[in-house]
C-alpha positions as CSV (number, residue, x, y, z in Angstrom):
1,M,-17.9,-17.0,-5.7
2,L,-18.3,-14.7,-2.8
3,E,-19.3,-11.1,-3.7
4,V,-17.6,-8.3,-1.5
5,V,-20.4,-6.2,0.8
6,K,-18.7,-3.8,3.2
7,S,-19.5,-3.4,6.7
8,S,-19.6,0.0,8.3
9,R,-16.2,-0.6,10.1
10,H,-14.7,-1.6,6.9
11,R,-12.3,1.1,5.9
12,K,-10.9,0.7,9.4
13,I,-10.7,-2.9,9.0
14,I,-8.7,-2.9,5.9
15,G,-6.6,-0.3,6.7
16,N,-5.4,-2.7,9.7
17,F,-5.3,-5.5,7.8
18,G,-2.9,-3.7,5.0
19,E,-0.4,-2.8,7.6
20,Q,-0.6,-6.2,9.3
21,L,0.1,-8.2,6.3
22,F,3.2,-5.6,5.2
23,C,4.3,-6.5,8.6
24,N,4.0,-10.1,8.1
25,W,5.9,-10.0,5.1
26,L,8.5,-7.8,5.8
27,S,8.9,-10.1,8.9
28,R,9.2,-13.2,6.8
29,S,12.1,-11.4,4.8
30,G,14.1,-10.8,7.9
31,F,13.0,-7.4,9.0
32,E,12.0,-6.2,12.2
33,V,9.2,-4.5,11.8
34,T,6.6,-2.4,14.2
35,I,3.5,-0.4,13.5
36,V,3.6,3.3,14.5
37,D,0.7,5.6,15.0
38,H,2.2,8.7,13.9
39,T,1.3,11.1,10.9
40,G,2.9,10.3,7.8
41,I,4.0,6.5,8.4
42,D,2.0,3.4,9.1
43,V,5.2,1.2,9.4
44,I,8.8,1.2,10.4
45,A,10.8,-1.7,9.0
46,Y,14.8,-2.0,9.9
47,N,16.5,-4.9,7.7
48,P,19.6,-5.6,10.0
49,L,21.7,-7.2,7.2
50,T,21.5,-4.2,4.9
51,D,21.1,-1.4,7.9
52,Q,18.1,-0.1,5.7
53,R,15.3,1.7,7.9
54,L,11.8,2.2,6.0
55,G,9.0,4.3,7.1
56,I,5.9,2.9,5.1
57,T,2.6,4.7,4.1
58,V,0.4,2.4,3.6
59,K,-2.7,2.4,1.6
60,S,-5.3,-0.1,1.7
61,R,-8.0,-0.4,-0.2
62,T,-11.2,-3.0,-1.3
63,R,-12.6,-2.7,-4.8
64,M,-16.1,-3.7,-5.8
65,K,-16.6,-5.6,-9.0
66,G,-16.3,-3.0,-11.9
67,K,-14.2,-0.9,-10.0
68,E,-10.8,-3.0,-9.8
69,G,-8.9,-0.6,-12.2
70,N,-10.0,2.4,-9.8
71,S,-6.5,4.2,-8.9
72,V,-5.6,4.5,-5.2
73,N,-5.0,8.1,-3.7
74,L,-1.5,8.5,-2.1
75,F,-0.9,11.4,-1.5
76,S,-3.2,14.9,-1.4
77,Y,-2.1,18.6,-2.0
78,Q,-6.0,19.8,-1.5
79,K,-7.1,22.6,0.7
80,G,-4.0,22.9,2.4
81,R,-3.0,19.4,2.7
82,N,0.9,18.0,2.0
83,D,0.6,14.4,3.0
84,R,3.6,13.8,1.2
85,Q,5.5,16.1,3.4
86,K,4.3,14.4,6.5
87,L,5.6,11.1,5.2
88,L,9.1,13.3,4.7
89,D,8.7,14.6,8.1
90,A,7.8,11.6,9.9
91,C,11.0,9.9,7.8
92,K,13.4,12.1,9.2
93,T,12.2,12.1,12.6
94,F,12.9,8.4,12.9
95,A,16.0,8.4,10.1
96,C,13.9,6.4,7.5
97,E,13.7,5.7,3.8
98,P,10.5,7.2,2.4
99,W,8.4,4.5,1.1
100,I,5.1,3.4,-0.3
101,G,2.7,0.5,0.1
102,V,-0.3,-0.3,-1.6
103,Y,-2.8,-3.2,-0.7
104,V,-5.5,-3.5,-3.2
105,E,-8.4,-6.5,-2.9
106,T,-10.6,-7.1,-5.2
107,R,-13.6,-10.4,-5.1
108,D,-11.1,-12.9,-6.6
109,F,-7.4,-11.5,-5.8
110,A,-5.3,-8.8,-3.7
111,D,-2.0,-7.4,-4.8
112,L,0.5,-6.1,-2.1
113,Y,3.0,-3.4,-3.9
114,L,5.9,-2.0,-2.0
115,T,8.3,0.8,-3.1
116,S,10.4,3.4,-2.4
117,L,9.2,7.2,-2.8
118,K,12.3,8.0,-5.0
119,N,11.2,4.9,-7.3
120,Y,7.7,6.4,-7.8
121,D,8.5,9.7,-8.0
122,A,10.8,8.8,-11.0
123,K,8.6,6.5,-13.0
124,Y,5.2,7.1,-12.1
125,R,4.3,10.3,-10.4
126,R,2.8,13.3,-12.6
127,K,3.9,16.2,-10.9
128,G,1.6,19.2,-10.4
129,R,-1.7,17.2,-9.5
130,K,-3.8,17.9,-6.8
131,I,-3.2,14.1,-5.7
132,D,-0.8,11.8,-6.2
133,D,-1.8,8.2,-7.1
134,W,-1.3,4.6,-7.5
135,K,-2.7,3.1,-10.9
136,M,-4.5,0.2,-10.9
137,T,-5.3,-0.1,-14.4
138,K,-4.2,-3.7,-16.3
139,K,-1.3,-1.5,-18.2
140,N,0.1,0.1,-14.9
141,R,-0.2,-3.2,-13.1
142,G,1.7,-4.9,-15.8
143,L,4.4,-2.1,-15.4
144,Y,4.4,-2.7,-11.9
145,V,5.4,-6.5,-12.3
146,K,8.4,-5.6,-14.8
147,D,9.8,-2.9,-12.5
148,A,12.4,-4.5,-10.2
149,D,12.3,-1.6,-7.6
150,I,8.7,-2.8,-6.9
151,R,8.1,-5.3,-4.6
152,H,4.7,-7.2,-5.0
153,I,2.8,-10.1,-3.9
154,R,-0.5,-11.6,-5.8
155,I,-2.7,-13.4,-3.6
156,E,-5.5,-15.4,-4.8
157,F,-9.1,-16.1,-2.9
158,N,-10.1,-19.3,-3.4
159,V,-13.3,-19.8,-1.1
160,K,-14.4,-22.7,-0.3
161,N,-17.3,-22.5,2.4
162,W,-18.0,-18.7,3.5
163,F,-20.8,-16.6,4.6
164,G,-22.6,-15.9,1.4
165,S,-20.3,-18.1,-0.9
166,K,-21.9,-20.1,-3.7
């Protein structure tokens, strides 16, 4: 098995990768997609069949062994911040529905989740907290798989011959 050793630029690399991965799967699903450099959203996706336009904030993380169940922070309200409002403002500017994309990879697999902010708020958000998060416990992952309003892809890593692999 290949252990994860993060480079000094891994946070930037995994963030870009997550955005590209969402673009790939949305494009493969018939959406017109672009990455945007705008406060609040990372990807805009347009479905020409339904005329639906998604403004997606993407959160990407690599979890080390033993940390696979750690939550992913979505929106902070600390120190005067309001990341949720940044998403809402950007979506208003670009006439999009606010959506959340979460990509989490571990040593052996990765999960890609996509859901509307409306669905997240109705089913998973705990109000009154300083940070809204995406729970990655086994229980929560099971709930997400059963939720028809969450798009999910599981990617299994099968390393055959790579640096550091055994």
